[in-house]
N, CA, C and O atoms as CSV, one atom per row, in Angstrom:
chain,resi,resn,atom,element,x,y,z
A,1,MET,N,N,-15.081,3.597,-12.177
A,1,MET,CA,C,-14.298,4.277,-11.164
A,1,MET,C,C,-14.992,4.190,-9.806
A,1,MET,O,O,-14.333,4.011,-8.782
A,2,LYS,N,N,-16.312,4.315,-9.794
A,2,LYS,CA,C,-17.063,4.234,-8.546
A,2,LYS,C,C,-16.877,2.861,-7.906
A,2,LYS,O,O,-16.726,2.759,-6.688
A,3,THR,N,N,-16.887,1.813,-8.715
A,3,THR,CA,C,-16.679,0.459,-8.209
A,3,THR,C,C,-15.286,0.324,-7.625
A,3,THR,O,O,-15.115,-0.271,-6.561
A,4,PHE,N,N,-14.284,0.871,-8.308
A,4,PHE,CA,C,-12.915,0.809,-7.812
A,4,PHE,C,C,-12.804,1.501,-6.455
A,4,PHE,O,O,-12.193,0.964,-5.532
A,5,LEU,N,N,-13.388,2.680,-6.335
A,5,LEU,CA,C,-13.321,3.421,-5.076
A,5,LEU,C,C,-14.024,2.676,-3.946
A,5,LEU,O,O,-13.536,2.665,-2.816
A,6,SER,N,N,-15.170,2.052,-4.239
A,6,SER,CA,C,-15.861,1.304,-3.193
A,6,SER,C,C,-15.040,0.097,-2.762
A,6,SER,O,O,-15.030,-0.250,-1.581
A,7,ARG,N,N,-14.351,-0.548,-3.699
A,7,ARG,CA,C,-13.491,-1.683,-3.352
A,7,ARG,C,C,-12.313,-1.231,-2.497
A,7,ARG,O,O,-11.957,-1.890,-1.520
A,8,LEU,N,N,-11.716,-0.108,-2.869
A,8,LEU,CA,C,-10.584,0.420,-2.116
A,8,LEU,C,C,-11.005,0.810,-0.712
A,8,LEU,O,O,-10.295,0.515,0.250
A,9,LEU,N,N,-12.147,1.470,-0.577
A,9,LEU,CA,C,-12.646,1.848,0.745
A,9,LEU,C,C,-12.937,0.621,1.595
A,9,LEU,O,O,-12.682,0.628,2.800
A,10,PHE,N,N,-13.470,-0.436,0.980
A,10,PHE,CA,C,-13.737,-1.672,1.705
A,10,PHE,C,C,-12.436,-2.280,2.216
A,10,PHE,O,O,-12.377,-2.751,3.352
A,11,LEU,N,N,-11.396,-2.275,1.392
A,11,LEU,CA,C,-10.103,-2.828,1.796
A,11,LEU,C,C,-9.525,-2.036,2.964
A,11,LEU,O,O,-9.003,-2.618,3.915
A,12,ILE,N,N,-9.616,-0.723,2.894
A,12,ILE,CA,C,-9.126,0.112,3.990
A,12,ILE,C,C,-9.947,-0.145,5.250
A,12,ILE,O,O,-9.393,-0.196,6.348
A,13,PHE,N,N,-11.264,-0.307,5.103
A,13,PHE,CA,C,-12.120,-0.622,6.247
A,13,PHE,C,C,-11.677,-1.915,6.918
A,13,PHE,O,O,-11.570,-1.978,8.143
A,14,LEU,N,N,-11.419,-2.946,6.116
A,14,LEU,CA,C,-10.962,-4.223,6.684
A,14,LEU,C,C,-9.609,-4.073,7.365
A,14,LEU,O,O,-9.349,-4.703,8.389
A,15,SER,N,N,-8.759,-3.247,6.799
A,15,SER,CA,C,-7.457,-3.020,7.417
A,15,SER,C,C,-7.604,-2.422,8.812
A,15,SER,O,O,-6.889,-2.802,9.740
A,16,VAL,N,N,-8.527,-1.493,8.949
A,16,VAL,CA,C,-8.767,-0.882,10.254
A,16,VAL,C,C,-9.319,-1.914,11.241
A,16,VAL,O,O,-8.939,-1.921,12.412
A,17,ILE,N,N,-10.212,-2.781,10.767
A,17,ILE,CA,C,-10.785,-3.817,11.631
A,17,ILE,C,C,-9.689,-4.705,12.206
A,17,ILE,O,O,-9.714,-5.043,13.389
A,18,PHE,N,N,-8.732,-5.082,11.369
A,18,PHE,CA,C,-7.692,-6.017,11.780
A,18,PHE,C,C,-6.419,-5.325,12.245
A,18,PHE,O,O,-5.364,-5.957,12.307
A,19,TRP,N,N,-6.496,-4.060,12.568
A,19,TRP,CA,C,-5.339,-3.241,12.909
A,19,TRP,C,C,-4.425,-3.901,13.950
A,19,TRP,O,O,-3.207,-3.881,13.773
A,20,GLY,N,N,-4.955,-4.469,15.002
A,20,GLY,CA,C,-4.134,-5.002,16.073
A,20,GLY,C,C,-3.782,-6.461,15.930
A,20,GLY,O,O,-3.266,-7.050,16.880
A,21,CYS,N,N,-4.031,-7.070,14.799
A,21,CYS,CA,C,-3.820,-8.509,14.642
A,21,CYS,C,C,-2.373,-8.892,14.453
A,21,CYS,O,O,-2.036,-10.063,14.627
A,22,ASP,N,N,-1.515,-7.980,14.111
A,22,ASP,CA,C,-0.118,-8.286,13.868
A,22,ASP,C,C,0.714,-7.183,14.503
A,22,ASP,O,O,0.395,-6.003,14.349
A,23,ASP,N,N,1.756,-7.541,15.202
A,23,ASP,CA,C,2.603,-6.556,15.879
A,23,ASP,C,C,3.132,-5.503,14.925
A,23,ASP,O,O,3.348,-4.359,15.325
A,24,ARG,N,N,3.347,-5.874,13.657
A,24,ARG,CA,C,3.893,-4.923,12.696
A,24,ARG,C,C,2.952,-3.757,12.466
A,24,ARG,O,O,3.418,-2.662,12.151
A,25,THR,N,N,1.658,-3.943,12.607
A,25,THR,CA,C,0.699,-2.873,12.333
A,25,THR,C,C,0.701,-1.815,13.420
A,25,THR,O,O,0.275,-0.687,13.174
A,26,GLN,N,N,1.163,-2.142,14.598
A,26,GLN,CA,C,1.107,-1.194,15.699
A,26,GLN,C,C,2.103,-0.063,15.542
A,26,GLN,O,O,1.883,1.017,16.090
A,27,ASN,N,N,3.173,-0.266,14.825
A,27,ASN,CA,C,4.206,0.755,14.681
A,27,ASN,C,C,4.204,1.450,13.337
A,27,ASN,O,O,4.888,2.461,13.181
A,28,ASP,N,N,3.473,0.957,12.370
A,28,ASP,CA,C,3.510,1.511,11.028
A,28,ASP,C,C,2.097,1.581,10.457
A,28,ASP,O,O,1.551,0.573,10.009
A,29,SER,N,N,1.518,2.760,10.475
A,29,SER,CA,C,0.137,2.900,10.018
A,29,SER,C,C,-0.009,2.693,8.519
A,29,SER,O,O,-1.124,2.490,8.038
A,30,SER,N,N,1.091,2.738,7.765
A,30,SER,CA,C,1.014,2.545,6.320
A,30,SER,C,C,1.153,1.080,5.929
A,30,SER,O,O,1.166,0.760,4.741
A,31,TYR,N,N,1.255,0.194,6.897
A,31,TYR,CA,C,1.515,-1.212,6.628
A,31,TYR,C,C,0.499,-1.822,5.671
A,31,TYR,O,O,0.873,-2.614,4.805
A,32,TRP,N,N,-0.771,-1.474,5.807
A,32,TRP,CA,C,-1.833,-2.062,4.988
A,32,TRP,C,C,-2.190,-1.229,3.769
A,32,TRP,O,O,-2.942,-1.693,2.912
A,33,VAL,N,N,-1.682,-0.040,3.670
A,33,VAL,CA,C,-2.093,0.878,2.609
A,33,VAL,C,C,-1.157,0.746,1.406
A,33,VAL,O,O,0.065,0.803,1.547
A,34,LEU,N,N,-1.738,0.573,0.244
A,34,LEU,CA,C,-0.958,0.456,-0.985
A,34,LEU,C,C,-0.690,1.838,-1.568
A,34,LEU,O,O,-1.559,2.710,-1.567
A,35,SER,N,N,0.518,2.018,-2.058
A,35,SER,CA,C,0.842,3.280,-2.719
A,35,SER,C,C,0.871,3.122,-4.242
A,35,SER,O,O,1.199,4.068,-4.957
A,36,ALA,N,N,0.532,1.945,-4.731
A,36,ALA,CA,C,0.570,1.668,-6.169
A,36,ALA,C,C,-0.784,1.941,-6.821
A,36,ALA,O,O,-1.835,1.825,-6.190
A,37,GLU,N,N,-0.729,2.300,-8.080
A,37,GLU,CA,C,-1.936,2.495,-8.880
A,37,GLU,C,C,-2.384,1.149,-9.445
A,37,GLU,O,O,-1.546,0.288,-9.712
A,38,PRO,N,N,-3.677,0.953,-9.632
A,38,PRO,CA,C,-4.148,-0.315,-10.202
A,38,PRO,C,C,-3.752,-0.462,-11.671
A,38,PRO,O,O,-3.720,0.502,-12.436
A,39,GLU,N,N,-3.454,-1.698,-12.025
A,39,GLU,CA,C,-3.187,-2.039,-13.415
A,39,GLU,C,C,-4.227,-3.076,-13.809
A,39,GLU,O,O,-4.239,-4.184,-13.273
A,40,PHE,N,N,-5.093,-2.721,-14.736
A,40,PHE,CA,C,-6.166,-3.618,-15.141
A,40,PHE,C,C,-5.602,-4.707,-16.044
A,40,PHE,O,O,-4.982,-4.427,-17.070
A,41,VAL,N,N,-5.829,-5.947,-15.646
A,41,VAL,CA,C,-5.309,-7.108,-16.362
A,41,VAL,C,C,-6.444,-8.106,-16.557
A,41,VAL,O,O,-7.512,-7.965,-15.961
A,42,SER,N,N,-6.210,-9.100,-17.382
A,42,SER,CA,C,-7.270,-10.075,-17.642
A,42,SER,C,C,-6.873,-11.498,-17.273
A,42,SER,O,O,-7.664,-12.423,-17.455
A,43,SER,N,N,-5.657,-11.688,-16.757
A,43,SER,CA,C,-5.239,-13.036,-16.385
A,43,SER,C,C,-4.440,-12.997,-15.086
A,43,SER,O,O,-3.934,-11.951,-14.679
A,44,TRP,N,N,-4.341,-14.146,-14.454
A,44,TRP,CA,C,-3.619,-14.280,-13.193
A,44,TRP,C,C,-2.152,-13.906,-13.412
A,44,TRP,O,O,-1.507,-14.461,-14.301
A,45,PRO,N,N,-1.621,-12.988,-12.628
A,45,PRO,CA,C,-0.226,-12.595,-12.797
A,45,PRO,C,C,0.722,-13.697,-12.316
A,45,PRO,O,O,0.502,-14.306,-11.270
A,46,GLU,N,N,1.753,-13.935,-13.077
A,46,GLU,CA,C,2.760,-14.939,-12.722
A,46,GLU,C,C,3.992,-14.197,-12.226
A,46,GLU,O,O,4.719,-13.594,-13.016
A,47,ASN,N,N,4.227,-14.242,-10.915
A,47,ASN,CA,C,5.413,-13.609,-10.349
A,47,ASN,C,C,5.735,-14.259,-9.001
A,47,ASN,O,O,5.012,-15.145,-8.544
A,48,GLU,N,N,6.799,-13.823,-8.383
A,48,GLU,CA,C,7.223,-14.421,-7.117
A,48,GLU,C,C,6.182,-14.218,-6.010
A,48,GLU,O,O,6.069,-15.045,-5.105
A,49,TRP,N,N,5.443,-13.145,-6.082
A,49,TRP,CA,C,4.437,-12.850,-5.069
A,49,TRP,C,C,3.246,-13.795,-5.184
A,49,TRP,O,O,2.819,-14.389,-4.194
A,50,THR,N,N,2.715,-13.931,-6.392
A,50,THR,CA,C,1.556,-14.798,-6.575
A,50,THR,C,C,1.930,-16.273,-6.504
A,50,THR,O,O,1.055,-17.122,-6.333
A,51,SER,N,N,3.212,-16.590,-6.632
A,51,SER,CA,C,3.629,-17.991,-6.485
A,51,SER,C,C,3.511,-18.452,-5.036
A,51,SER,O,O,3.616,-19.648,-4.763
A,52,GLN,N,N,3.295,-17.521,-4.100
A,52,GLN,CA,C,3.119,-17.855,-2.687
A,52,GLN,C,C,1.737,-18.434,-2.408
A,52,GLN,O,O,1.508,-19.026,-1.353
A,53,ILE,N,N,0.815,-18.263,-3.355
A,53,ILE,CA,C,-0.573,-18.690,-3.147
A,53,ILE,C,C,-1.090,-19.408,-4.393
A,53,ILE,O,O,-0.582,-19.194,-5.494
A,54,PRO,N,N,-2.096,-20.258,-4.217
A,54,PRO,CA,C,-2.688,-20.885,-5.400
A,54,PRO,C,C,-3.571,-19.884,-6.156
A,54,PRO,O,O,-4.134,-18.962,-5.565
A,55,GLU,N,N,-3.674,-20.080,-7.434
A,55,GLU,CA,C,-4.576,-19.256,-8.237
A,55,GLU,C,C,-6.009,-19.675,-7.940
A,55,GLU,O,O,-6.319,-20.864,-8.003
A,56,PRO,N,N,-6.888,-18.737,-7.621
A,56,PRO,CA,C,-8.298,-19.105,-7.412
A,56,PRO,C,C,-8.873,-19.728,-8.679
A,56,PRO,O,O,-8.606,-19.259,-9.785
A,57,GLN,N,N,-9.655,-20.775,-8.514
A,57,GLN,CA,C,-10.231,-21.472,-9.661
A,57,GLN,C,C,-11.494,-20.790,-10.178
A,57,GLN,O,O,-11.962,-21.097,-11.274
A,58,LYS,N,N,-12.037,-19.882,-9.409
A,58,LYS,CA,C,-13.247,-19.150,-9.802
A,58,LYS,C,C,-12.931,-17.659,-9.823
A,58,LYS,O,O,-11.933,-17.208,-9.260
A,59,GLY,N,N,-13.792,-16.920,-10.476
A,59,GLY,CA,C,-13.619,-15.478,-10.550
A,59,GLY,C,C,-12.780,-15.067,-11.746
A,59,GLY,O,O,-12.113,-15.890,-12.373
A,60,THR,N,N,-12.827,-13.776,-12.047
A,60,THR,CA,C,-12.092,-13.191,-13.155
A,60,THR,C,C,-11.166,-12.118,-12.602
A,60,THR,O,O,-11.602,-11.243,-11.855
A,61,VAL,N,N,-9.894,-12.182,-12.966
A,61,VAL,CA,C,-8.956,-11.163,-12.498
A,61,VAL,C,C,-9.378,-9.817,-13.076
A,61,VAL,O,O,-9.615,-9.688,-14.277
A,62,ASP,N,N,-9.466,-8.816,-12.199
A,62,ASP,CA,C,-9.871,-7.475,-12.599
A,62,ASP,C,C,-8.651,-6.561,-12.700
A,62,ASP,O,O,-8.407,-5.956,-13.744
A,63,TYR,N,N,-7.887,-6.465,-11.610
A,63,TYR,CA,C,-6.692,-5.620,-11.628
A,63,TYR,C,C,-5.714,-6.069,-10.549
A,63,TYR,O,O,-6.052,-6.849,-9.659
A,64,VAL,N,N,-4.493,-5.553,-10.654
A,64,VAL,CA,C,-3.453,-5.792,-9.657
A,64,VAL,C,C,-2.881,-4.442,-9.243
A,64,VAL,O,O,-2.960,-3.463,-9.986
A,65,CYS,N,N,-2.309,-4.407,-8.057
A,65,CYS,CA,C,-1.550,-3.247,-7.597
A,65,CYS,C,C,-0.176,-3.758,-7.181
A,65,CYS,O,O,-0.047,-4.504,-6.210
A,66,ASP,N,N,0.830,-3.356,-7.914
A,66,ASP,CA,C,2.196,-3.794,-7.652
A,66,ASP,C,C,2.887,-2.775,-6.753
A,66,ASP,O,O,3.382,-1.748,-7.215
A,67,ASP,N,N,2.909,-3.077,-5.485
A,67,ASP,CA,C,3.573,-2.224,-4.493
A,67,ASP,C,C,4.703,-3.027,-3.849
A,67,ASP,O,O,4.952,-2.926,-2.648
A,68,THR,N,N,5.380,-3.822,-4.673
A,68,THR,CA,C,6.413,-4.723,-4.162
A,68,THR,C,C,7.601,-3.979,-3.573
A,68,THR,O,O,8.316,-4.534,-2.738
A,69,ASP,N,N,7.828,-2.743,-3.984
A,69,ASP,CA,C,8.904,-1.963,-3.376
A,69,ASP,C,C,8.653,-1.750,-1.891
A,69,ASP,O,O,9.588,-1.540,-1.118
A,70,ASN,N,N,7.384,-1.804,-1.497
A,70,ASN,CA,C,7.006,-1.637,-0.092
A,70,ASN,C,C,6.551,-2.943,0.543
A,70,ASN,O,O,5.988,-2.937,1.638
A,71,GLY,N,N,6.791,-4.068,-0.138
A,71,GLY,CA,C,6.483,-5.376,0.437
A,71,GLY,C,C,5.040,-5.822,0.290
A,71,GLY,O,O,4.577,-6.659,1.065
A,72,ARG,N,N,4.307,-5.276,-0.703
A,72,ARG,CA,C,2.892,-5.628,-0.863
A,72,ARG,C,C,2.540,-5.808,-2.341
A,72,ARG,O,O,3.086,-5.142,-3.221
A,73,TYR,N,N,1.611,-6.732,-2.575
A,73,TYR,CA,C,1.111,-6.973,-3.931
A,73,TYR,C,C,-0.349,-7.376,-3.796
A,73,TYR,O,O,-0.682,-8.227,-2.971
A,74,GLN,N,N,-1.222,-6.775,-4.594
A,74,GLN,CA,C,-2.650,-7.037,-4.496
A,74,GLN,C,C,-3.202,-7.553,-5.822
A,74,GLN,O,O,-2.865,-7.056,-6.896
A,75,VAL,N,N,-4.062,-8.568,-5.709
A,75,VAL,CA,C,-4.797,-9.085,-6.861
A,75,VAL,C,C,-6.278,-8.973,-6.528
A,75,VAL,O,O,-6.705,-9.393,-5.453
A,76,VAL,N,N,-7.058,-8.414,-7.434
A,76,VAL,CA,C,-8.489,-8.247,-7.224
A,76,VAL,C,C,-9.230,-9.036,-8.296
A,76,VAL,O,O,-8.994,-8.865,-9.492
A,77,LEU,N,N,-10.138,-9.909,-7.838
A,77,LEU,CA,C,-10.963,-10.707,-8.744
A,77,LEU,C,C,-12.406,-10.266,-8.628
A,77,LEU,O,O,-12.847,-9.831,-7.564
A,78,LYS,N,N,-13.133,-10.376,-9.709
A,78,LYS,CA,C,-14.561,-10.072,-9.711
A,78,LYS,C,C,-15.315,-11.323,-10.143
A,78,LYS,O,O,-14.714,-12.320,-10.546
A,79,GLU,N,N,-16.625,-11.255,-10.053
A,79,GLU,CA,C,-17.496,-12.364,-10.476
A,79,GLU,C,C,-17.186,-13.649,-9.707
A,79,GLU,O,O,-17.023,-14.719,-10.293
A,80,ILE,N,N,-17.110,-13.518,-8.393
A,80,ILE,CA,C,-16.846,-14.660,-7.524
A,80,ILE,C,C,-17.848,-14.617,-6.371
A,80,ILE,O,O,-18.146,-13.545,-5.845
A,81,SER,N,N,-18.363,-15.770,-5.983
A,81,SER,CA,C,-19.375,-15.813,-4.926
A,81,SER,C,C,-18.722,-15.915,-3.546
A,81,SER,O,O,-17.538,-16.227,-3.420
A,82,LYS,N,N,-19.514,-15.649,-2.535
A,82,LYS,CA,C,-19.024,-15.762,-1.160
A,82,LYS,C,C,-18.602,-17.199,-0.861
A,82,LYS,O,O,-17.606,-17.420,-0.173
A,83,GLU,N,N,-19.348,-18.168,-1.367
A,83,GLU,CA,C,-19.012,-19.574,-1.156
A,83,GLU,C,C,-17.693,-19.935,-1.837
A,83,GLU,O,O,-16.888,-20.684,-1.284
A,84,GLU,N,N,-17.475,-19.399,-3.039
A,84,GLU,CA,C,-16.220,-19.645,-3.748
A,84,GLU,C,C,-15.044,-19.004,-3.018
A,84,GLU,O,O,-13.942,-19.553,-3.005
A,85,CYS,N,N,-15.278,-17.855,-2.418
A,85,CYS,CA,C,-14.254,-17.211,-1.598
A,85,CYS,C,C,-13.926,-18.091,-0.385
A,85,CYS,O,O,-12.755,-18.290,-0.062
A,86,GLN,N,N,-14.949,-18.613,0.278
A,86,GLN,CA,C,-14.730,-19.487,1.423
A,86,GLN,C,C,-13.988,-20.755,1.018
A,86,GLN,O,O,-13.137,-21.233,1.768
A,87,ASP,N,N,-14.294,-21.307,-0.151
A,87,ASP,CA,C,-13.565,-22.476,-0.665
A,87,ASP,C,C,-12.093,-22.133,-0.873
A,87,ASP,O,O,-11.215,-22.944,-0.578
A,88,TYR,N,N,-11.827,-20.936,-1.379
A,88,TYR,CA,C,-10.443,-20.507,-1.614
A,88,TYR,C,C,-9.684,-20.392,-0.287
A,88,TYR,O,O,-8.530,-20.809,-0.188
A,89,ILE,N,N,-10.328,-19.833,0.709
A,89,ILE,CA,C,-9.685,-19.723,2.023
A,89,ILE,C,C,-9.393,-21.107,2.585
A,89,ILE,O,O,-8.330,-21.327,3.165
A,90,ARG,N,N,-10.328,-22.045,2.421
A,90,ARG,CA,C,-10.073,-23.429,2.862
A,90,ARG,C,C,-8.855,-24.020,2.154
A,90,ARG,O,O,-8.050,-24.718,2.771
A,91,LYS,N,N,-8.726,-23.742,0.880
A,91,LYS,CA,C,-7.580,-24.240,0.118
A,91,LYS,C,C,-6.273,-23.663,0.671
A,91,LYS,O,O,-5.274,-24.374,0.785
A,92,LEU,N,N,-6.285,-22.377,1.011
A,92,LEU,CA,C,-5.102,-21.756,1.600
A,92,LEU,C,C,-4.756,-22.401,2.942
A,92,LEU,O,O,-3.585,-22.634,3.239
A,93,LEU,N,N,-5.770,-22.686,3.742
A,93,LEU,CA,C,-5.547,-23.345,5.028
A,93,LEU,C,C,-4.959,-24.739,4.831
A,93,LEU,O,O,-4.079,-25.157,5.584
A,94,GLU,N,N,-5.438,-25.449,3.831
A,94,GLU,CA,C,-4.906,-26.783,3.519
A,94,GLU,C,C,-3.444,-26.715,3.088
A,94,GLU,O,O,-2.703,-27.683,3.260
A,95,GLN,N,N,-3.026,-25.588,2.536
A,95,GLN,CA,C,-1.649,-25.425,2.082
A,95,GLN,C,C,-0.731,-24.882,3.178
A,95,GLN,O,O,0.415,-24.519,2.915
A,96,GLY,N,N,-1.243,-24.830,4.400
A,96,GLY,CA,C,-0.380,-24.462,5.518
A,96,GLY,C,C,-0.529,-23.064,6.064
A,96,GLY,O,O,0.159,-22.707,7.020
A,97,TYR,N,N,-1.404,-22.259,5.491
A,97,TYR,CA,C,-1.636,-20.930,6.052
A,97,TYR,C,C,-2.419,-21.073,7.355
A,97,TYR,O,O,-3.271,-21.952,7.486
A,98,GLN,N,N,-2.124,-20.210,8.303
A,98,GLN,CA,C,-2.814,-20.199,9.587
A,98,GLN,C,C,-3.700,-18.959,9.665
A,98,GLN,O,O,-3.294,-17.868,9.263
A,99,LYS,N,N,-4.905,-19.136,10.183
A,99,LYS,CA,C,-5.827,-18.012,10.323
A,99,LYS,C,C,-5.423,-17.189,11.543
A,99,LYS,O,O,-5.315,-17.712,12.652
A,100,ILE,N,N,-5.204,-15.898,11.322
A,100,ILE,CA,C,-4.865,-14.976,12.402
A,100,ILE,C,C,-6.128,-14.296,12.913
A,100,ILE,O,O,-6.318,-14.136,14.119
A,101,ALA,N,N,-6.994,-13.895,11.976
A,101,ALA,CA,C,-8.237,-13.218,12.337
A,101,ALA,C,C,-9.242,-13.366,11.214
A,101,ALA,O,O,-8.875,-13.580,10.059
A,102,SER,N,N,-10.516,-13.251,11.564
A,102,SER,CA,C,-11.571,-13.327,10.560
A,102,SER,C,C,-12.815,-12.632,11.090
A,102,SER,O,O,-13.170,-12.778,12.260
A,103,GLU,N,N,-13.461,-11.892,10.238
A,103,GLU,CA,C,-14.729,-11.220,10.550
A,103,GLU,C,C,-15.636,-11.379,9.352
A,103,GLU,O,O,-15.175,-11.407,8.211
A,104,SER,N,N,-16.928,-11.485,9.612
A,104,SER,CA,C,-17.877,-11.653,8.522
A,104,SER,C,C,-19.220,-11.058,8.911
A,104,SER,O,O,-19.581,-11.021,10.088
A,105,ASN,N,N,-19.952,-10.594,7.911
A,105,ASN,CA,C,-21.328,-10.176,8.111
A,105,ASN,C,C,-22.120,-10.603,6.880
A,105,ASN,O,O,-21.627,-11.400,6.083
A,106,LYS,N,N,-23.313,-10.100,6.712
A,106,LYS,CA,C,-24.172,-10.542,5.597
A,106,LYS,C,C,-23.572,-10.267,4.227
A,106,LYS,O,O,-23.803,-11.039,3.297
A,107,VAL,N,N,-22.810,-9.191,4.077
A,107,VAL,CA,C,-22.336,-8.809,2.752
A,107,VAL,C,C,-20.827,-8.897,2.560
A,107,VAL,O,O,-20.356,-8.856,1.423
A,108,SER,N,N,-20.064,-9.017,3.627
A,108,SER,CA,C,-18.617,-9.016,3.453
A,108,SER,C,C,-17.924,-9.953,4.433
A,108,SER,O,O,-18.461,-10.312,5.482
A,109,THR,N,N,-16.714,-10.332,4.048
A,109,THR,CA,C,-15.884,-11.202,4.861
A,109,THR,C,C,-14.454,-10.699,4.775
A,109,THR,O,O,-13.997,-10.281,3.711
A,110,GLY,N,N,-13.762,-10.739,5.877
A,110,GLY,CA,C,-12.345,-10.384,5.894
A,110,GLY,C,C,-11.578,-11.417,6.702
A,110,GLY,O,O,-11.980,-11.770,7.811
A,111,THR,N,N,-10.481,-11.898,6.150
A,111,THR,CA,C,-9.673,-12.915,6.816
A,111,THR,C,C,-8.205,-12.571,6.636
A,111,THR,O,O,-7.778,-12.157,5.557
A,112,ILE,N,N,-7.436,-12.746,7.706
A,112,ILE,CA,C,-5.994,-12.570,7.632
A,112,ILE,C,C,-5.355,-13.920,7.917
A,112,ILE,O,O,-5.651,-14.569,8.920
A,113,LEU,N,N,-4.470,-14.328,7.011
A,113,LEU,CA,C,-3.777,-15.607,7.109
A,113,LEU,C,C,-2.269,-15.364,7.080
A,113,LEU,O,O,-1.797,-14.361,6.544
A,114,GLN,N,N,-1.523,-16.303,7.670
A,114,GLN,CA,C,-0.068,-16.179,7.641
A,114,GLN,C,C,0.569,-17.547,7.470
A,114,GLN,O,O,0.101,-18.548,8.013
A,115,LYS,N,N,1.647,-17.564,6.703
A,115,LYS,CA,C,2.482,-18.753,6.521
A,115,LYS,C,C,3.909,-18.251,6.409
A,115,LYS,O,O,4.267,-17.564,5.452
A,116,GLU,N,N,4.715,-18.598,7.392
A,116,GLU,CA,C,6.097,-18.128,7.454
A,116,GLU,C,C,6.121,-16.609,7.355
A,116,GLU,O,O,5.509,-15.934,8.183
A,117,GLU,N,N,6.808,-16.057,6.368
A,117,GLU,CA,C,6.938,-14.601,6.247
A,117,GLU,C,C,5.884,-13.966,5.353
A,117,GLU,O,O,5.948,-12.771,5.061
A,118,THR,N,N,4.909,-14.767,4.915
A,118,THR,CA,C,3.865,-14.251,4.022
A,118,THR,C,C,2.570,-14.049,4.798
A,118,THR,O,O,2.077,-14.962,5.461
A,119,LEU,N,N,2.035,-12.854,4.703
A,119,LEU,CA,C,0.772,-12.498,5.336
A,119,LEU,C,C,-0.227,-12.203,4.228
A,119,LEU,O,O,0.094,-11.493,3.274
A,120,LEU,N,N,-1.445,-12.747,4.347
A,120,LEU,CA,C,-2.487,-12.518,3.356
A,120,LEU,C,C,-3.672,-11.826,4.004
A,120,LEU,O,O,-4.117,-12.224,5.081
A,121,SER,N,N,-4.176,-10.808,3.362
A,121,SER,CA,C,-5.435,-10.185,3.737
A,121,SER,C,C,-6.422,-10.524,2.632
A,121,SER,O,O,-6.288,-10.064,1.498
A,122,ILE,N,N,-7.418,-11.339,2.979
A,122,ILE,CA,C,-8.426,-11.765,2.019
A,122,ILE,C,C,-9.716,-11.027,2.361
A,122,ILE,O,O,-10.270,-11.216,3.444
A,123,ALA,N,N,-10.193,-10.193,1.452
A,123,ALA,CA,C,-11.411,-9.418,1.688
A,123,ALA,C,C,-12.409,-9.705,0.574
A,123,ALA,O,O,-12.073,-9.648,-0.608
A,124,TYR,N,N,-13.643,-10.015,0.969
A,124,TYR,CA,C,-14.695,-10.302,-0.006
A,124,TYR,C,C,-15.913,-9.425,0.258
A,124,TYR,O,O,-16.333,-9.253,1.402
A,125,SER,N,N,-16.476,-8.871,-0.822
A,125,SER,CA,C,-17.727,-8.134,-0.739
A,125,SER,C,C,-18.321,-8.002,-2.132
A,125,SER,O,O,-17.623,-7.666,-3.089
A,126,GLU,N,N,-19.631,-8.274,-2.236
A,126,GLU,CA,C,-20.387,-8.050,-3.473
A,126,GLU,C,C,-19.691,-8.585,-4.719
A,126,GLU,O,O,-19.442,-7.823,-5.653
A,127,ASP,N,N,-19.384,-9.824,-4.755
A,127,ASP,CA,C,-18.769,-10.568,-5.852
A,127,ASP,C,C,-17.347,-10.142,-6.202
A,127,ASP,O,O,-16.870,-10.419,-7.302
A,128,VAL,N,N,-16.667,-9.469,-5.272
A,128,VAL,CA,C,-15.288,-9.024,-5.476
A,128,VAL,C,C,-14.407,-9.605,-4.376
A,128,VAL,O,O,-14.739,-9.527,-3.193
A,129,LEU,N,N,-13.277,-10.192,-4.782
A,129,LEU,CA,C,-12.310,-10.775,-3.857
A,129,LEU,C,C,-10.999,-10.011,-3.966
A,129,LEU,O,O,-10.398,-9.949,-5.038
A,130,ASN,N,N,-10.555,-9.425,-2.849
A,130,ASN,CA,C,-9.274,-8.731,-2.777
A,130,ASN,C,C,-8.284,-9.642,-2.072
A,130,ASN,O,O,-8.555,-10.119,-0.970
A,131,ILE,N,N,-7.143,-9.886,-2.694
A,131,ILE,CA,C,-6.082,-10.674,-2.078
A,131,ILE,C,C,-4.870,-9.765,-1.967
A,131,ILE,O,O,-4.263,-9.397,-2.973
A,132,LEU,N,N,-4.523,-9.405,-0.741
A,132,LEU,CA,C,-3.345,-8.575,-0.498
A,132,LEU,C,C,-2.256,-9.474,0.068
A,132,LEU,O,O,-2.427,-10.081,1.124
A,133,ILE,N,N,-1.133,-9.554,-0.644
A,133,ILE,CA,C,0.005,-10.378,-0.241
A,133,ILE,C,C,1.055,-9.447,0.350
A,133,ILE,O,O,1.481,-8.487,-0.293
A,134,ILE,N,N,1.464,-9.736,1.572
A,134,ILE,CA,C,2.468,-8.923,2.246
A,134,ILE,C,C,3.606,-9.849,2.667
A,134,ILE,O,O,3.388,-10.868,3.324
A,135,MET,N,N,4.813,-9.477,2.277
A,135,MET,CA,C,5.975,-10.270,2.658
A,135,MET,C,C,6.951,-9.391,3.422
A,135,MET,O,O,7.184,-8.236,3.067
A,136,ASP,N,N,7.518,-9.964,4.481
A,136,ASP,CA,C,8.514,-9.222,5.265
A,136,ASP,C,C,9.718,-8.819,4.428
A,136,ASP,O,O,10.276,-7.737,4.610
A,137,ASP,N,N,10.113,-9.688,3.518
A,137,ASP,CA,C,11.257,-9.410,2.661
A,137,ASP,C,C,10.786,-8.537,1.512
A,137,ASP,O,O,10.461,-9.054,0.443
A,138,GLY,N,N,10.743,-7.226,1.705
A,138,GLY,CA,C,10.183,-6.297,0.739
A,138,GLY,C,C,10.949,-6.143,-0.558
A,138,GLY,O,O,10.507,-5.409,-1.442
A,139,ASP,N,N,12.103,-6.824,-0.702
A,139,ASP,CA,C,12.832,-6.684,-1.958
A,139,ASP,C,C,12.425,-7.713,-2.986
A,139,ASP,O,O,13.027,-7.774,-4.058
A,140,LYS,N,N,11.401,-8.542,-2.691
A,140,LYS,CA,C,10.935,-9.511,-3.674
A,140,LYS,C,C,10.076,-8.797,-4.704
A,140,LYS,O,O,9.333,-7.873,-4.372
A,141,SER,N,N,10.180,-9.229,-5.952
A,141,SER,CA,C,9.357,-8.602,-6.990
A,141,SER,C,C,9.083,-9.559,-8.112
A,141,SER,O,O,8.405,-9.203,-9.075
């Protein structure tokens, strides 16, 4: 539980850092906050949301948060290195995602990418990768 809370706090911290990166965040403070409870899973979820991105080749899926009613879906992987996270971001860029913002320090990295109506918040810290998928069309599930 302590690990989950630290991951959640890190995600919220990154959201605050990137607050002004997208016009949508200026009018809706709940834009980055998930209202869904985590569901612990052991494999990559197959759904319309995750079909927007490639499955990371490294790391182990830890849990997902299905907040698709509000236009958001999160996948959290563990046991992944910072270099593997950077490789994953490069793969997303090769697939047409554009970097909107990025911040990094010794222990964590946060990147926001966009492709058409899909916005990704990629957050990495201490062998944990958070992938938050946000789509304008909130009725996708």
